Structure formats: C-alpha cells, structure tokens
N, C-alpha and C positions, 0 to 999 in steps of 0.2 A: 504494500500500500504506500502510495506516495503522498506526502503532506507538504504544505507550504506554511511557513510560520512567518508572519509579518510583525514588524515592530517599528516604533519611531513616531507614531502619530501623536497629536497633542494640540494644545492651544498656543497660538502665536499671534502677535500683532501684525497688522499689514506692514509690508516691507521687510518682514523678518524671514528667517530660514528654518527649515526642518529637513531632517534626513530620514527616509524610510528604508527599511531593509526587508528582504524577503529571502528566506533560506529554504531550499528544497531538500527533502530527505526521503529515503525509500529506494525501491528497486527501479533505478533509472539506467537505461543503457546509454542513451545520448539525449542531450537537450537541443531542440531545434530553435526555440526562442522563448524569451521571457518578457513580460511587460507589465504595465500598470493600467488599470482602468479606474474610473471614479464615478460615484453616484451621489449627486447632490439631492437634498430633500425635495421630493416632489418631481424629480427629473429622472430620465432614463440613464442607465449606466452608459458611460462614454469612454472610448479609448483615449489614453493620454500619451503613452510612449511605449516603444518596443525595442528590443535588442536581439539580434540573431546570434546564432552560434559563432558566426564569423566576426561578430562585433559591430555589425552595421546597425545604426540606430535610426529611428524615425520618431518624430515628435508631432503632436497635434499643434496646430498654429497657435492655439491659445496659451501654450506653455513654452513655445520655442524661444530660446534665448534666456529662459529663467530656470528651467528644469534640466538636469543632466542625469542620465542613467549610465551606470557602469556595472560591470559583471566580473565576478571572480569564478572562473570556470572550475577551478579545483575545489571550491567550496559550494558550488551550485547555488550561488547567492547573487542577487542583484541589489544594487543600492540606488535610490532615487534621491538626488540632492535637489531640494526645492528652494530657490532663492526669490527674493522680491515678491513674496506671496501677497495675494490680493484676497479680499473677502470672497470673491467669486470662485476661489480655489477651495472653499469649504466643501467638504464631501467625505464620504467613506471611500478610501482608496483600497483597491483590490489588486493583488498580485496574481498573474496568470502564467502558467507554465505549459508549453507545448513540447512534448518529449516522446521518446520511443522507449518502450519497455520490452520485456521478453515476449509479450503477447501482442505487440503492435504499438501503434501510435495512440496517444491519449492527451487529454488536457486536464489540468487541475487548477482550481481557484483557491486562493487564500481566504481566510475568514473576514478580512477587511480590517482596516485601521482608520480611525476617525481623525481627520485634520480639520481644525477650526481656526479660521483667520478672522480676527476681530478688526473692526475699522477704527 
C-alpha cells in the first residue's frame, strides 16, 4: 500500500512564505510525476504545479513566479516553496503521486494540508 504524508500547512500573513512537503512510502517501482492541487472553500479542486521524473516542472499561471516545486528522488519527496502568498492562495493543498507498482500504474492522493493566508 502506498501512502502520501503531507506537512507544512498553516496560517501566514499575505506576503509571507510557507513550505509544504509530501513524502511517498510503500511499494513503488518508479515514480512518473508528483504534484500539488488545491481546493478553496466552495470551489473545485484545481491543479497548481507538477514535476516529472525527469525534473520538468509546470506551474499554473496563478502561482508562476511565486511557487517553486522541487523533488528528492531518493526520498520520494516533493517540496513546494510558496512565497509572496496572497489571500486567494487559501485552500487545502493536496499532494498527488502518479507511479508504477508491481501491478501496474496507479495514482495516490494525500490527505490534504490547510494553508490560510490572512490579509
């Protein structure tokens, strides 16, 4: 069984920074990609950022230039550095893993971590 454990959410003032981490554990043969989604109150979950096994990154326009994703392949961990936070960044942030196990490809979601940005 593969699990994702997220950490690092919290309350921060606008303009501040937070760092989110997501660690994968379990029976994983290879990781294709990892990324972050978020869901604000009353809104649908939206994609924020992704990073491939080769290290290629993609960012939503709303966070480009403010958020940075990095990956430690040896530890199956991704880190999301969030700078210049805005109140509209307030949401539950979910980590997502796309990987291959012994029985084929699968995806796993983390439990979510709350980020609150006060104005």
